[in-house]
N, C-alpha and C positions, 0 to 999 in steps of 0.2 A: 691715875683713875684705875679702878679693878674694870677691866673689860668684859670678862668671861668667868663665870664658873661652869664647870661641865662635869658630870658623872655619868660613866659608863660602867659597864660590866666588863669582864676581862676580855670578852668576844668584840667589844667596841661597840655594842648598842647604846644608845645615850637614853639615861633613864632621868636625868635632868639637866637643863640648859638653860642658863641665862646670860643674855649680853646685855651690855650697859654701853649706850655711847656708839656702836658700832653699827654700819651701814649693811643694810639686810643683803647685799650682794658679797660682802664679807663674811657672813656668819658661817655658810658652809664649808668654805675654805679653811676657815679658822678650825672648826670642829674636826675636819679630815687631817689637818696638820697636827692637832693635839693628840687624836685618837694613834696616829703613825708614830707619834712622838712615844706613847706610853706602850704601845706594841713593841718596839725596840727595846725600851730599856726597863720597864717594870718588872719583866720576868726574872730579873736577875736582883732586884731590889727587897730588901727585908720588908716586913709589915711595917707600915706608916713612915717609911725611910722617905725623907724629902729629896725628891730630885730637882736639879734647877736648870734651866735651860734659857736661851734669848733668841730673838729672832730679829735679825736687820739691827742689832744695837739699840733698839727703841723699845721693842716689847718683850717683857719677861714672864717667865713661866715657872711655876713650883707646882708639882704634882706628886702624888704618892698614891700608893695601893692599901687599901684595907679592905680587910675580907676577899669577895671576890669582885669588889669594884675598884675603880680608879676615880681620883678625883683631880682635877685640873683648876687651877688659878690663873688666869692672864692679865696682867697689869701693863700701865705705861707711866711714865713721869714720877711721881712721889711713891708710886707701887713698885719699887724695885724688887730684887728677890726677897732682901730682907723684910721688906712689908707684905709681901705676899706669904712668906713662911708664916706670919701671924695670921694672916685671913686663913690659910689652909689649916693651921693648927685649929683655929676657933670652928670651922667647918667640920673637922673630924671629930671634935670635942662634941659639938651639937647632934652629929649623925650617931654616934656612940650612946649619946644620952637618949634620943629619940627612939632609938632602936634597941634600947636596952643592952647596950654592950656587944649585941650579937649582929654586926654591920653584915648584911647582905643583900643581894639583889630582890630577893623575896621580902625581906624586912623592909626595904626603901619603898617596894610598889606597895606593901600593905600600909605604909604610914606615909604615903606621899604628901598628903595634905598638910598635914603636921610638919613634914621636912620643908616643905616650900614656906610655910609662915615662919619656921624658925631661920632658914638662910635668908630670907627676906629681912630679918631683926638683924643678922649678922651683915650683911650687905645690902645698904639701901641706896638704889641709884647711882652706884659704882663706887661707894665709898664705904669703909668700914666703920661699923656702927658699934655694935656690942660684941664683945669677946669672952664675956663670962657666961658660961651656960645656964647658970640659975637665973641671971638676968633675962637671958633669952626666955628661957622657960616661962617667968612669970610675965613677960611682955605677950608670949604666946596665949599664954592663959587668959590675959584681958582681951586679947583679939576674938579669942573664940568664945567666951563669955558675951562678948558685944555682939558677936554675929549671931548667937543663938537666942538672944532676947529681942 
């Protein structure tokens, strides 16, 4: 199961956070752990370079930096490092598409609603749903047209 998607700026401020099946009392420690992990390692990574970690041999983490942001995915069971790489690539693709290729903190804040809808199409209730950015775009368009009517 995909347990968490977290997007922060490089200073560690949380811009987007979704947990799936994680008890409330464990959310803050996970957020702190992921931010610390990124602070220690992302400064040496190339743009969109996927970094991999594990915690207690049960939880898998794949994260990357894009623009002035850090994007983290946390999973367990069938979502090992390889599965989370696919999730992360889909998330990065959707972010670039929604932000018109310039992914930044300002763009995420400006397009927050569309990003939330898009990421909900990528990961739904802890499972990877859509990986193609064009299919995500069509699904979001359907949702927004339904909401507007």
